[in-house]
C-alpha positions in Angstrom: 41.1 41.8 -57.1 37.9 40.4 -58.0 35.9 41.7 -60.9 32.3 42.4 -60.4 31.4 38.7 -62.3 33.3 36.9 -59.3 31.4 38.5 -56.8 28.1 37.9 -58.6 28.7 34.5 -58.6 29.8 34.4 -55.1 26.7 36.1 -54.2 24.6 33.7 -56.1 26.6 30.4 -54.6 25.7 31.7 -51.2 22.2 32.6 -51.7 22.0 28.9 -53.0 23.1 27.5 -49.8 20.9 29.9 -47.5 18.0 28.7 -49.7 19.2 25.2 -49.2 18.8 25.7 -45.3 15.7 27.2 -45.3 14.1 24.4 -47.1 15.8 22.1 -44.1 13.5 23.6 -41.1 12.1 21.5 -39.2 8.7 23.3 -39.3 8.5 21.9 -43.0 9.6 18.4 -42.7 8.3 15.6 -40.9 11.6 13.6 -40.3 13.7 16.8 -39.5 10.6 17.7 -36.7 10.5 14.2 -35.2 14.4 14.3 -34.6 14.3 18.1 -33.3 11.8 17.2 -30.6 13.9 13.8 -30.2 17.0 15.9 -29.8 15.0 18.2 -26.9 13.6 15.7 -24.7 16.2 13.0 -24.7 18.6 16.1 -23.4 16.1 16.8 -20.7 14.6 20.0 -22.3 10.9 19.1 -22.0 9.2 22.3 -21.8 11.1 23.5 -25.2 9.8 20.3 -26.8 6.2 21.0 -25.5 6.3 24.4 -26.9 7.6 23.4 -29.9 4.9 21.0 -30.6 2.6 23.5 -29.6 3.4 26.3 -31.9 3.5 23.9 -34.9 0.2 24.7 -37.5 -1.8 21.8 -36.6 -3.0 22.3 -40.2 0.4 21.1 -41.8 -0.2 18.3 -43.7 2.4 16.0 -42.1 1.7 16.8 -38.5 -1.7 15.1 -37.8 -3.6 14.2 -34.5 -1.9 11.1 -34.6 1.6 12.8 -34.9 1.0 15.4 -32.3 -0.3 13.3 -29.5 2.3 10.7 -29.9 5.0 13.4 -29.6 3.5 14.6 -26.4 3.0 11.3 -24.9 6.8 10.8 -26.1 7.8 13.9 -23.8 6.1 12.5 -20.8 7.3 9.5 -21.5 11.0 10.0 -21.3 10.5 12.6 -18.7 8.7 9.8 -16.6 11.9 7.8 -16.9 13.6 10.4 -14.9 10.9 11.9 -12.8 9.1 8.3 -11.8 6.1 10.9 -11.4 3.1 9.1 -11.7 1.7 12.4 -13.1 4.2 11.9 -16.0 3.2 8.2 -16.3 -0.6 9.1 -16.5 -0.1 11.9 -19.3 2.0 9.8 -21.2 -0.5 6.8 -21.5 -3.3 9.7 -21.8 -1.7 11.1 -24.9 -0.4 7.8 -26.3 -4.2 6.7 -26.1 -5.2 9.7 -27.7 -2.9 9.2 -30.4 -4.4 5.1 -31.0 -8.1 6.8 -30.8 -7.2 9.5 -33.9 -6.0 6.3 -36.4 -8.0 4.7 -38.2 -5.5 1.9 -38.4 -3.7 0.1 -35.1 -0.3 2.4 -34.7 2.4 -0.6 -33.6 5.0 2.6 -32.8 2.5 3.6 -30.4 1.5 0.5 -28.8 5.1 -0.3 -28.7 5.6 2.8 -26.0 2.2 1.8 -24.1 3.5 -1.6 -23.7 7.0 0.1 -22.1 4.9 2.2 -19.8 2.7 -1.1 -18.7 5.7 -2.9 -18.1 7.4 -0.5 -16.1 4.5 -0.3 -13.7 4.0 -3.8 -13.8 7.5 -4.1 -12.7 6.6 -1.8 -9.7 4.0 -3.7 -8.9 6.1 -6.7 -8.8 8.8 -5.2 -6.2 5.9 -3.7 -3.9 4.9 -7.5 -3.6 8.2 -8.8 -3.0 8.7 -6.0 0.2 5.1 -6.7 1.2 3.3 -3.5 -0.1 0.1 -4.9 -1.1 -1.6 -1.7 -1.5 1.2 0.0 -3.5 1.3 -3.5 -5.7 -2.5 -3.1 -6.6 -1.8 0.6 -7.5 1.0 0.4 -9.8 -1.0 -3.2 -11.1 -4.1 -1.3 -12.3 -1.9 1.5 -13.8 -0.1 -0.8 -15.9 -3.6 -2.6 -16.6 -5.2 0.3 -18.2 -2.2 0.3 -20.8 -2.5 -2.9 -21.7 -6.5 -3.0 -22.4 -5.5 -0.1 -24.6 -3.5 -2.4 -27.2 -4.0 -6.1 -26.3 -7.0 -6.6 -23.9 -6.9 -10.5 -24.4 -3.5 -10.3 -22.0 -6.0 -8.9 -18.7 -7.1 -12.5 -18.0 -3.7 -13.9 -17.5 -2.0 -11.1 -15.8 -4.8 -10.7 -13.5 -4.5 -14.6 -12.8 -1.2 -14.2 -12.1 -1.2 -10.7 -9.8 -3.9 -11.9 -7.5 -2.1 -15.3 -6.8 0.8 -13.1 -6.3 -1.4 -10.8 -3.9 -3.0 -14.0 -1.9 0.7 -15.6 -1.7 1.9 -12.5 -0.4 -0.7 -12.1 2.2 -0.1 -15.5 3.6 3.6 -14.8 4.0 2.5 -11.6 6.1 0.2 -13.8 8.4 2.6 -17.0 8.7 5.1 -14.2 9.9 3.1 -13.1 12.4 -0.1 -14.9 13.1 -1.3 -12.6 15.6 -0.5 -9.2 14.6 -1.5 -10.0 10.7 -4.8 -11.9 11.0 -6.5 -9.6 8.6 -3.9 -10.8 6.1 -5.1 -14.3 6.2 -9.1 -13.1 5.0 -7.2 -10.6 2.8 -5.7 -13.7 1.0 -8.5 -15.6 0.8 -10.3 -12.6 -1.1 -7.6 -12.6 -3.9 -7.7 -16.6 -4.2 -11.6 -16.2 -4.5 -10.6 -13.5 -6.9 -8.2 -16.0 -8.9 -11.1 -18.7 -8.8 -13.9 -16.1 -10.4 -11.4 -16.0 -13.6 -10.2 -19.6 -13.7 -12.3 -21.9 -11.9 -10.1 -24.9 -11.8 -6.7 -22.8 -10.9 -5.0 -25.4 -8.8 -3.1 -22.5 -6.4 -5.9 -20.4 -5.8 -8.1 -24.0 -4.4 -5.1 -25.1 -2.8 -4.8 -22.1 -1.1 -8.4 -21.4 -0.2 -8.7 -25.3 0.9 -5.8 -24.5 3.4 -7.3 -21.5 4.5 -10.4 -23.3 5.7 -8.2 -26.6 6.6 -6.1 -23.9 8.9 -9.4 -22.5 10.3 -10.4 -25.8 11.8 -7.4 -26.2 13.4 -7.5 -23.0 15.0 -10.5 -24.5 16.7 -8.9 -27.7 17.1 -6.4 -25.9 19.4 -8.8 -25.2 21.6 -8.8 -28.6 22.9 -5.8 -27.9 25.4 -5.5 -31.5 26.2 -4.9 -32.4 22.3 -1.2 -32.4 22.2 -0.8 -33.4 18.7 -2.4 -29.8 17.9 0.8 -28.4 18.8 2.4 -29.2 15.2 0.0 -26.7 13.7 2.4 -23.8 14.6 5.0 -25.3 12.4 3.2 -25.6 9.3 3.9 -23.8 6.1 0.5 -23.4 5.1 0.9 -21.8 1.7 3.7 -24.5 0.3 2.1 -27.1 -1.5 5.4 -29.3 -1.3 5.2 -29.1 2.5 3.3 -31.6 4.4 0.1 -30.3 6.4 -0.7 -32.0 9.7 -3.6 -34.8 9.8 -6.5 -33.8 11.0 -7.4 -37.3 11.2 -4.6 -37.9 13.5 -5.4 -34.9 15.7 -8.6 -36.3 16.4 -7.4 -39.9 18.1 -7.7 -37.4 21.3 -11.3 -36.1 20.6 -14.4 -38.1 21.1 -16.8 -37.7 17.9 -19.2 -36.5 20.1 -17.3 -33.3 20.7 -16.8 -32.5 17.3 -19.3 -29.8 17.5 -17.8 -28.7 20.6 -14.6 -27.5 19.3 -16.5 -26.5 16.0 -14.0 -27.4 13.7 -16.6 -29.3 11.3 -17.9 -26.1 9.4 -14.7 -24.9 8.4 -13.7 -28.2 6.9 -17.3 -28.4 4.9 -16.0 -24.9 3.6 -12.7 -26.3 2.7 -14.6 -29.2 0.9 -15.4 -27.6 -2.3 -11.9 -26.2 -2.9 -10.3 -29.3 -1.9 -12.1 -31.4 -4.3 -11.4 -29.0 -7.2 -7.6 -29.2 -6.4 -7.9 -32.7 -6.4 -9.5 -32.7 -9.8 -6.2 -30.7 -11.4 -3.9 -32.7 -9.1 -5.2 -36.0 -8.1 -1.7 -37.2 -6.4 -1.0 -34.1 -4.3 -0.2 -35.6 -1.2 -1.2 -32.6 0.9 -4.6 -32.3 -0.8 -5.3 -36.1 -0.2 -4.5 -35.6 3.3 -7.2 -32.7 3.8 -9.7 -35.0 2.0 -8.9 -37.9 4.2 -9.4 -35.3 7.2 -12.6 -33.9 6.5 -14.1 -37.0 5.0 -13.3 -38.5 8.6 -15.0 -35.3 10.5 -18.1 -35.6 8.7 -18.8 -39.0 8.9 -18.2 -40.3 5.1 -16.2 -43.6 5.5 -16.5 -44.3 1.9 -14.4 -41.1 0.7 -12.2 -41.7 3.6 -11.1 -45.4 2.2 -10.8 -44.1 -1.4 -8.8 -41.3 -0.3 -6.6 -43.5 2.2 -5.9 -45.8 -0.8 -4.8 -43.3 -2.8 -2.6 -41.5 -0.3 -1.0 -45.0 0.4 -0.2 -46.0 -3.3 2.0 -42.5 -3.9 
């Protein structure tokens, strides 16, 4: 039989053990609390995790405004990974942003989560463009952009240029796929290219694509001269590809008299192409397509000096 002394020792030990457990309550320990929340949302118990954050005393010394908003943002982030819901995405970014605003110092952990969210929708924008879903791509991109703006605004211009270029290319591909059905995409592509040039005035791809837009418009007017058989090649050209040759307007004009130029109304479009062709030329002076366009424009507007110059450079390549 155990003596009273033995029972007293056992009782004392039991008391010590339970006291130890009470000290490890997550409501009194930051590390344990964060681990508990992580355990809950990683298992999909999002509502329980939200309630646990809400019931914690906001006056607790370890549970700051930064902590609370970070945890709520993290719960929404993990739910978004499962649901792919825009509402969860927006809520996650909102609470991470609030967490950043509560802190006097930049929080790298919050920033890393915002970057994750931004990249998730940046990838969604890229997928949408691959499928030719330009409106959806814009939706995802600008959601992504908002998150990047919170952590590194210096990235925005570069990202915007890349996105608008991709949108412009997608529009041109849609147009080339069915020119009659997708005429609106030609203008839409031009709008995206001009947005690029507003951000980067010397951008070769945007200048080239805008040049091709107006050059192609001139070709369309030339096609009205039905007896001019050379224009038939215009339908087989990959206009948006700088590595593929474009038709020579100079050759096409061989069957049209100079006094008929205005009749076919292609000169105004070529004049619009000229500044973009010159920008592309400054950026890439040995690009044969750019020189070809410059020769055609020079010929059409009667600039013999420039025509001779660009011909000479073209022949040297």
